[in-house]
C-alpha positions in Angstrom: 4.2 16.6 -25.4 3.3 13.2 -25.8 0.7 12.3 -29.0 -2.3 12.2 -26.5 -1.3 16.9 -26.6 -1.0 16.1 -22.0 3.0 16.4 -21.5 3.0 19.1 -20.1 1.2 17.8 -16.8 4.1 15.1 -16.1 6.7 17.7 -15.0 4.2 20.5 -13.2 3.1 17.3 -11.3 7.0 16.2 -10.3 7.4 20.3 -9.2 4.1 20.3 -7.0 6.0 16.8 -5.3 9.5 18.3 -4.4 8.0 21.3 -3.4 5.9 19.1 -1.1 8.5 16.8 0.2 11.0 20.4 0.6 8.2 21.5 2.8 6.9 17.5 4.6 11.1 16.5 5.4 11.4 19.8 6.8 7.6 19.5 8.9 9.5 15.7 9.8 12.1 17.5 11.2 10.8 19.9 13.4 8.6 17.3 14.7 11.0 14.5 15.5 11.3 15.5 19.1 7.7 14.7 19.2 6.5 11.8 21.5 4.6 9.3 19.7 4.2 8.5 15.8 5.5 11.9 13.4 2.2 12.6 12.2 3.8 14.1 8.6 4.5 10.8 6.5 0.9 10.0 5.9 -0.3 13.0 4.7 3.2 13.9 2.2 1.8 10.5 1.4 -1.6 11.7 1.2 -0.6 14.6 -0.9 1.3 12.5 -3.5 -2.0 10.9 -4.2 -3.6 14.8 -4.4 -1.4 15.9 -7.1 -1.2 12.8 -8.9 -4.8 13.4 -9.6 -5.9 9.8 -7.9 -9.7 10.6 -6.4 -9.7 7.9 -3.5 -13.0 6.7 -2.5 -13.1 4.3 0.6 -16.0 1.9 1.1 -16.0 0.1 4.5 -14.4 1.0 7.4 -11.2 1.9 7.9 -9.9 0.9 11.2 -8.0 3.0 13.6 -5.3 -0.6 14.5 -5.6 -3.2 12.5 -2.5 -5.6 10.0 -4.1 -4.8 6.5 -3.9 -7.8 4.1 -4.2 -5.9 0.5 -3.8 -6.4 -3.3 -1.2 -4.8 -4.7 -1.3 -3.3 -8.4 0.3 0.0 -8.6 2.6 2.9 -6.5 -0.5 4.5 -5.6 -1.7 1.4 -3.4 0.9 3.1 -0.7 0.0 6.7 -0.5 -3.7 5.9 -1.5 -3.5 3.3 2.6 -1.8 5.7 3.7 -3.8 8.6 3.5 -7.1 6.4 4.5 -6.0 4.4 7.0 -2.3 5.8 7.9 -0.4 2.9 7.1 2.7 2.4 7.5 3.7 -0.7 5.6 5.6 -4.5 5.3 8.0 -4.5 1.9 11.0 -6.4 0.7 14.7 -5.3 1.3 15.1 -5.2 -1.7 14.1 -1.3 -1.5 17.1 -1.3 0.9 19.2 -1.1 -2.0 18.3 3.1 -3.1 19.4 5.5 -0.3 16.7 8.1 -1.2 13.8 5.5 -0.9 15.1 4.3 1.7 14.9 7.1 3.9 11.8 7.4 2.8 10.6 4.5 3.8 12.6 4.5 7.1 10.8 7.7 8.4 7.1 5.9 7.7 8.1 3.4 9.6 8.9 0.8 7.5 9.2 -2.7 8.3 11.8 -4.6 5.6 11.4 -8.4 5.7 14.0 -10.5 3.9 11.7 -13.1 1.7 14.5 -15.5 1.1 15.6 -16.2 4.8 13.2 -18.5 7.1 15.8 -18.0 9.6 15.0 -14.5 10.0 10.9 -14.5 10.7 11.5 -14.8 14.6 13.0 -10.8 14.6 10.2 -10.1 11.4 8.1 -10.8 13.8 9.1 -8.9 16.5 9.4 -6.1 13.2 5.8 -6.7 13.2 4.3 -5.9 16.2 7.2 -3.0 16.9 5.7 -0.8 14.5 2.1 -1.8 14.6 2.3 -0.7 19.1 4.1 2.2 16.8 1.4 3.4 14.1 -1.8 1.1 15.2 -1.9 0.4 11.3 0.5 -2.2 9.1 0.1 -2.9 5.6 1.6 -6.0 4.2 1.0 -6.9 0.0 0.4 -10.4 0.2 0.7 -11.7 -3.3 4.0 -10.3 -3.4 3.8 -8.4 -6.4 1.9 -5.9 -8.5 -0.4 -7.7 -11.1 -3.2 -6.6 -13.2 -5.9 -4.9 -10.9 -8.6 -6.9 -13.0 -7.8 -10.5 -11.1 -5.9 -11.8 -8.3 -2.7 -13.7 -8.0 -2.3 -15.7 -6.0 -1.7 -14.8 -1.9 1.6 -16.0 -1.2 1.0 -17.7 2.1 4.9 -17.8 3.0 4.6 -13.8 3.3 2.2 -14.3 5.9 4.6 -16.3 8.9 5.8 -12.7 9.6 1.9 -12.8 11.4 1.7 -16.4 12.5 -0.2 -15.8 14.8 -1.2 -12.5 14.3 -0.2 -9.9 16.6 -2.7 -10.1 20.1 -5.8 -8.1 19.8 -5.0 -6.5 16.3 -7.5 -6.9 13.8 -6.4 -8.7 10.4 -8.5 -6.9 8.0 -8.7 -8.1 4.1 -8.3 -4.8 1.6 -9.2 -4.4 -1.9 -8.0 -1.9 -4.4 -10.2 -1.6 -6.8 -9.1 1.3 -10.3 -12.4 2.3 -12.3 -9.5 1.6 -15.1 -7.0 -1.1 -13.7 -5.3 -1.6 -17.3 -3.7 2.2 -18.4 -2.9 2.1 -14.4 -1.2 -1.1 -13.3 2.3 -1.8 -12.8 2.8 -5.7 -14.7 5.8 -7.2 -16.7 9.0 -5.7 -17.6 7.2 -2.3 -17.5 10.2 -0.2 -15.6 8.8 1.8 -12.0 9.3 5.2 -13.7 7.2 4.5 -17.0 4.4 3.7 -15.0 5.1 6.9 -12.7 4.9 8.9 -15.2 2.6 7.3 -17.3 0.0 8.0 -14.0 1.5 12.0 -13.3 0.3 12.1 -17.4 -2.9 11.3 -17.1 -5.4 13.9 -18.2 -8.5 12.3 -16.6 -8.0 11.5 -12.5 -7.4 7.7 -11.5 -10.3 6.6 -10.0 -9.6 4.2 -7.4 -11.7 2.5 -4.2 -10.7 1.1 -1.5 -12.5 -1.8 0.1 -11.9 -1.8 3.0 -13.4 -5.4 4.3 -14.1 -7.5 7.3 -12.1 -8.6 9.4 -10.4 -12.2 9.6 -11.9 -14.6 12.7 -12.2 -17.9 13.9 -10.4 -21.0 11.8 -9.2 -17.8 9.0 -7.1 -17.1 11.9 -5.5 -20.5 12.6 -1.9 -20.6 10.0 -1.0 -18.3 7.5 -2.5 -20.3 5.1 -5.1 -20.7 6.5 -4.9 -16.7 6.6 -3.7 -16.8 2.5 -7.0 -19.1 2.0 -9.6 -16.6 3.4 -8.0 -13.4 2.5 -7.8 -14.7 -1.5 -11.4 -15.9 -1.0 -12.3 -12.4 0.7 -10.1 -10.2 -1.8 -11.4 -12.4 -5.4 -15.3 -11.9 -4.3 -15.1 -8.4 -3.6 -13.4 -8.0 -6.8 -15.9 -9.5 -8.4 -18.3 -7.6 -7.2 -17.6 -4.6 -7.8 -15.6 -5.5 -11.6 -20.0 -6.3 -12.2 -20.8 -2.8 -10.8 -17.8 -0.8 -12.9 -19.5 -2.7 -16.1 -23.3 -1.5 -14.9 
């Protein structure tokens, strides 16, 4: 029992997630022989958000086909974008060292990239284009790590190398993930991931998240990875400033 008196919520939610995982894995393999993308992983991730008590609201229009560039605050970002845009994700290759996480990521068509190996960029371009063809929507977190949610970290243009230039006819859409209680949600500093995960599962109040789908980049904003990074950072910062003011009002 925690000092706030809601220690029962984490084990109940963990049990519900385990049952949901078992049901979705079974459904995944039953549908695996059908053509096209397996519909189960986005549904599974959306269910995780629901079980965790996430109240998701949408501003703008979720694209049916796009490369999403989103700020990164919490592990909740992933189920939230799967729930709202049926997105697959670009992840760093360090996750491949965790067998269970790796398999779950692979089931959702995750593209693993080696950030430190520049010679693999051409292969990463091919992987990303293949993933968009398969999934239609793919998300990359260009800050490269999680931030506090109340401010942005610098956008790393190097992480955009694999979409320079973007695949033809695929809009590049900035997405702001804005949490009403960002200080309680953000996974920052040296906090272990498991601690952050359980902290959110223990919450009595819902996690209030607004997913802002912003206007796609266009024209000179797409003229190379540095131009894209600058444009995304400007768009997200402006949207975050407005969202923070609205929250305080």
